[in-house]
C-alpha positions in Angstrom: 1.8 -8.3 -30.2 1.6 -7.4 -26.6 4.7 -8.0 -24.4 4.4 -10.3 -21.5 4.6 -9.5 -17.4 4.5 -12.1 -15.1 3.9 -10.7 -11.7 5.1 -12.5 -8.6 3.1 -11.7 -5.4 2.8 -13.0 -2.2 -1.0 -12.5 -2.2 -3.5 -10.8 -4.5 -7.5 -11.1 -5.2 -9.4 -12.0 -3.3 -7.2 -12.2 -0.8 -8.2 -9.1 2.4 -5.1 -9.3 4.6 -2.4 -8.3 2.8 -2.9 -4.5 2.4 -1.1 -2.0 0.7 0.8 -4.2 -2.1 -2.3 -5.7 -3.2 -3.7 -2.8 -3.6 -0.7 -1.9 -6.0 -0.9 -5.1 -7.9 -4.8 -4.3 -8.8 -4.5 -0.8 -9.8 -1.1 -1.9 -11.9 -3.3 -4.1 -13.5 -6.4 -1.8 -14.4 -4.0 1.1 -15.3 -1.9 -1.1 -17.8 -4.0 -4.2 -18.8 -4.2 -2.4 -22.4 -0.6 -2.2 -22.9 0.9 -5.5 -21.4 -0.1 -9.2 -21.4 -0.1 -9.6 -17.6 0.0 -13.0 -16.0 0.1 -13.3 -11.9 1.9 -16.0 -9.8 0.6 -16.0 -6.1 -0.7 -17.8 -3.0 -3.6 -19.6 -2.9 -4.8 -18.5 0.7 -5.1 -15.2 2.6 -2.3 -14.0 5.2 -2.1 -15.8 8.3 -4.8 -18.4 6.9 -3.9 -21.6 5.2 -7.3 -22.4 4.0 -7.6 -22.1 0.1 -9.7 -19.5 -1.4 -12.8 -21.1 -2.3 -13.6 -18.5 -5.4 -10.4 -19.9 -7.3 -10.0 -22.4 -9.9 -7.3 -24.9 -10.2 -4.7 -23.7 -13.4 -5.0 -20.0 -14.4 -8.0 -17.8 -13.8 -9.0 -14.5 -15.3 -9.2 -11.8 -12.8 -9.9 -8.1 -14.0 -7.7 -8.2 -16.8 -5.1 -10.9 -15.8 -4.2 -14.3 -15.9 -4.1 -15.6 -12.1 -2.1 -19.0 -11.2 -2.7 -19.7 -7.4 -0.2 -22.2 -5.6 0.1 -24.0 -2.6 2.7 -23.2 -0.2 4.4 -26.6 -1.2 4.3 -25.8 -4.8 6.6 -22.9 -4.2 9.8 -24.8 -5.2 12.1 -23.6 -7.8 11.7 -26.6 -10.0 7.9 -25.7 -10.0 8.3 -22.2 -10.6 10.7 -22.5 -13.4 8.2 -24.7 -15.1 5.8 -22.1 -14.8 8.0 -18.9 -16.1 8.8 -21.8 -19.2 5.0 -22.0 -20.0 4.8 -18.1 -19.9 7.8 -17.1 -21.3 7.6 -13.3 -19.7 9.7 -10.5 -21.3 9.7 -9.3 -18.0 9.3 -10.6 -13.8 7.7 -8.5 -11.8 8.8 -9.2 -8.1 6.9 -7.6 -5.5 8.9 -8.4 -2.1 12.5 -8.6 -1.1 11.8 -10.7 2.0 9.1 -13.0 0.2 12.0 -15.7 -0.1 9.6 -18.7 -1.3 9.0 -16.6 -4.4 12.0 -14.0 -4.4 15.1 -16.5 -4.3 14.1 -18.8 -7.1 12.4 -16.2 -9.3 15.9 -14.2 -8.9 17.6 -17.4 -10.0 15.1 -18.3 -12.3 15.4 -14.9 -13.9 19.4 -15.5 -14.0 19.2 -18.7 -15.6 16.7 -17.9 -18.3 18.3 -14.6 -19.1 15.2 -12.4 -18.7 14.9 -9.2 -16.9 13.5 -9.1 -13.3 12.6 -5.9 -11.6 12.1 -6.4 -8.1 9.4 -3.8 -5.6 10.7 -3.6 -2.2 7.0 -2.3 -1.2 8.3 -0.1 1.6 10.5 -2.9 3.0 14.0 -1.3 2.5 12.6 1.5 4.8 14.8 2.2 8.0 11.7 2.1 10.3 10.2 -1.0 8.4 13.8 -2.7 8.5 14.0 -2.2 12.5 11.1 -4.3 12.8 12.6 -7.8 13.3 16.0 -6.8 12.2 17.7 -10.0 13.9 15.7 -11.9 11.0 16.1 -9.5 8.4 19.8 -9.0 8.4 21.1 -12.4 7.6 18.6 -12.8 5.2 19.5 -10.0 3.3 23.5 -11.0 3.6 22.9 -14.0 2.0 20.2 -12.3 -0.8 22.6 -9.6 -1.8 25.2 -11.6 -4.2 22.2 -12.9 -6.4 21.1 -9.3 -6.4 23.8 -8.1 -8.2 23.0 -10.3 -11.1 23.1 -8.4 -14.4 19.2 -9.6 -14.9 17.9 -7.7 -11.8 16.8 -4.4 -11.8 15.1 -2.4 -8.6 11.9 -0.2 -8.3 11.3 2.6 -5.2 8.3 4.4 -4.9 9.4 7.2 -4.1 13.2 9.0 -4.6 13.8 8.3 -1.1 12.8 4.6 -1.4 15.3 4.3 -4.6 18.2 5.7 -2.2 17.5 3.7 0.6 17.4 0.5 -1.7 20.9 1.6 -3.2 22.7 2.1 0.1 21.0 -0.7 1.7 21.8 -3.6 -0.9 24.6 -1.6 -2.5 22.8 -1.4 -5.8 24.4 0.7 -8.9 22.1 3.9 -9.9 21.4 2.8 -13.0 19.9 -0.3 -11.8 17.1 1.4 -9.6 14.0 3.2 -10.9 11.8 5.5 -9.4 7.9 4.5 -9.9 5.4 5.9 -7.7 2.6 3.1 -6.5 -0.4 3.7 -8.4 -3.7 4.6 -7.0 -7.2 3.4 -7.2 -8.4 4.9 -10.8 -12.1 5.0 -10.1 -11.1 7.0 -6.7 -9.9 10.1 -9.2 -12.9 10.0 -11.1 -15.5 10.3 -8.1 -16.8 13.4 -7.1 -18.0 14.5 -3.2 -20.9 16.5 -2.8 -19.3 18.9 -0.3 -22.1 19.2 1.5 -22.5 20.7 5.1 -21.3 17.7 7.1 -21.1 19.8 10.3 -22.8 18.8 13.6 -22.2 18.3 17.3 -19.6 15.0 16.7 -17.0 14.6 14.9 -16.6 11.8 12.4 -13.5 10.3 12.4 -12.5 7.3 10.3 -9.4 5.0 9.8 -8.4 1.9 7.4 -6.1 -0.2 7.7 -4.6 -3.3 8.9 -4.4 -3.8 12.8 -0.7 -3.9 13.2 1.8 -2.1 15.4 3.5 -0.1 12.7 -0.1 1.3 11.7 -0.2 2.7 14.9 -3.8 2.6 15.8 -2.9 2.5 19.7 -1.5 6.0 18.9 -5.0 7.4 18.0 -6.8 6.0 20.5 -4.8 7.4 23.2 -4.9 10.8 21.5 -8.5 10.5 22.4 -8.5 10.5 25.7 -7.3 14.3 25.8 -10.4 15.3 23.4 -13.1 16.7 25.6 -16.0 16.9 22.3 -17.8 14.2 20.9 -16.5 11.8 18.8 -17.2 9.1 16.8 -14.4 6.7 15.6 -14.6 3.8 13.2 -11.9 1.3 12.4 -12.0 -0.7 9.4 -9.3 -3.3 8.4 -8.4 -6.8 9.1 -7.0 -7.9 12.6 -3.7 -8.7 12.0 -1.4 -9.1 15.3 -4.3 -9.9 17.8 -1.9 -9.1 20.8 -2.0 -5.5 19.4 -5.4 -5.3 19.0 -6.3 -6.5 22.8 -4.0 -4.0 23.9 -6.2 -1.4 21.7 -9.3 -2.9 23.2 -8.0 -2.2 26.7 -7.0 1.7 25.8 -11.1 1.6 24.4 -12.6 0.7 27.5 -11.1 3.3 29.4 -12.1 6.4 26.9 -14.6 8.7 28.5 -18.6 8.8 27.4 -17.8 11.5 24.6 -15.7 9.0 22.8 -17.6 6.0 20.8 -14.9 3.6 18.9 -16.9 0.8 16.6 -14.7 -1.5 15.0 -16.1 -2.5 11.7 -13.8 -5.2 10.2 -13.2 -5.4 6.5 -14.1 -2.4 4.0 -14.5 -3.7 0.4 -13.0 -1.1 -2.1 -16.3 -0.4 -3.5 -17.7 0.6 -0.4 -14.8 2.9 0.6 -15.7 6.0 -1.3 -18.8 5.8 0.6 -17.4 5.6 3.7 -14.6 8.2 3.4 -17.4 10.6 2.3 -19.4 10.2 5.3 -16.7 10.9 7.9 -15.2 14.2 8.5 -11.6 13.4 8.9 -9.0 10.2 8.2 -6.7 9.5 11.2 -3.5 8.0 10.1 -0.6 8.1 12.7 1.5 5.5 10.8 4.7 4.9 12.0 5.9 4.4 8.2 4.3 3.9 4.8 6.0 3.4 1.6 2.9 5.2 -0.6 -0.2 4.9 1.5 -3.3 3.6 -0.6 -5.8 4.7 2.1 -4.5 8.0 2.6 -4.8 8.3 -1.6 -8.1 7.0 -1.5 -9.3 9.2 1.5 -7.7 12.7 -0.3 -9.4 11.6 -3.3 -12.8 10.9 -1.9 -12.2 14.7 -0.7 -11.9 13.2 3.3 -9.1 15.6 4.6 -6.5 13.5 6.8 -4.2 13.6 9.8 -1.6 11.7 9.3 2.5 11.1 10.6 5.1 13.0 8.5 6.9 9.5 7.7 4.8 9.1 4.2 5.0 10.8 1.0 2.5 12.8 1.6 3.8 15.5 4.0 3.2 17.8 0.8 -0.5 18.2 2.1 0.9 21.0 5.0 2.2 23.5 2.3 -0.6 22.9 -0.1 -3.1 23.0 2.8 -5.2 20.3 2.7 -4.5 18.4 5.3 -2.2 17.7 8.1 1.6 15.7 8.1 2.7 15.8 11.8 5.3 14.3 13.7 4.6 11.4 16.0 6.8 13.5 19.1 4.4 16.2 19.1 0.6 14.8 20.6 -0.5 18.7 20.6 -0.2 19.2 17.1 -2.9 15.9 16.5 -5.0 17.5 18.9 -4.7 20.7 17.4 -5.6 19.3 13.7 -8.5 17.7 15.2 -9.9 20.8 16.9 -9.0 22.6 13.9 -11.4 20.4 11.5 -14.0 20.0 14.1 -14.3 24.3 14.6 -14.3 25.0 10.8 -17.4 26.5 9.3 -19.4 24.6 6.7 -17.7 26.9 3.7 -14.2 26.4 4.7 -14.7 23.0 5.1 -16.5 22.6 2.0 -13.1 24.1 0.7 -11.0 22.0 2.5 -12.4 19.0 0.8 -12.2 20.7 -2.6 -8.7 21.1 -2.1 -8.3 17.6 -1.1 -9.4 16.4 -4.2 -7.9 19.2 -6.4 -4.5 18.6 -5.2 -4.7 14.9 -4.9 -5.3 14.4 -8.6 -2.4 16.7 -9.7 -0.2 14.8 -7.4 -1.0 11.6 -8.7 -0.8 12.6 -12.5 -2.0 9.2 -13.5 -1.5 9.9 -16.8 2.3 10.4 -16.8 2.4 7.7 -14.3 1.4 5.4 -17.1 3.9 6.6 -19.5 6.8 6.6 -16.8 5.6 2.5 -16.4 5.6 1.9 -20.0 8.8 3.8 -20.4 10.2 1.9 -17.4 9.5 -1.4 -18.6 10.6 -1.5 -21.9 14.1 0.3 -21.1 14.6 -2.7 -19.2 13.4 -5.6 -21.3 15.5 -3.9 -24.4 18.4 -3.4 -22.3 18.4 -7.4 -21.5 17.3 -8.5 -25.0 
């Protein structure tokens, strides 16, 4: 009989605006649905949108191998959520945010009262650059939460060794309570094969896929293009999360020279992403911080070379010569990387695309990752019996 995992998340499908955390959970379900009985409790609306999803039903919904319960904000109370937990009776509760107080605080209390293990994934929230954002609000919240986070039933997940250490330091957590489990990539992307055909022409086709938000640093990319003297087609995909920030981006776009063409193309479905990456020459993503970087994983898996900041777990691409991970303080390095992609002959560029896919598959090691998740989940469930 499969053990039950109750996932708690602020957003899930069919939501489009929650970004990487939803992608992580979709990929988790795809990889582990045959090993665990998965239930998900989440919001009934998208980020910054109070309208209930039209395609969902009241009660439990079946979605890609998991049972999903969509709740209105008024239902996110301790008493209601405890009733849900008692009905599911999970072997493990899996929370996916520290700062989502409407879910995290109640479920930490529920796990303690039911003596059920709870694994709390920070999803990048404990990274130094992330903690600086709205620190005036986050510090008192963490001060309130810390005592509960030391309950014996509570465990923690970092997606990298660095994040695990940050969790331990910021929350003062014992080493044996923290585990490193990398985010799960999109398995479908790993099975795709690009044709590596000659994509060289007079225009450098650049793509970026992310939420339009200051932390993703789109403005940096646009300012960078002011200094480019060759023809560029820059396509921007992703939901606009910060309207004021987007207006700043639009102001810069309006000042760009005629050799730079910028188009905002809106939300990109997962099924469309591979074609989008495959039809562009390079993925540009100077993010300020990134817990994992699903879009980086997807671009690389698609054979699309990346130019990214070195504030991600993907800085190894420099050594493997399959992309560029660069400091944000060095504009010239970014320009040099763009010129390098632009000037590559077709044989060298085809080899770069091939190298991207090979090195990404080796790095992600999906079979080993699946085994790691099962091992950690089983360990936590056994310890709390």
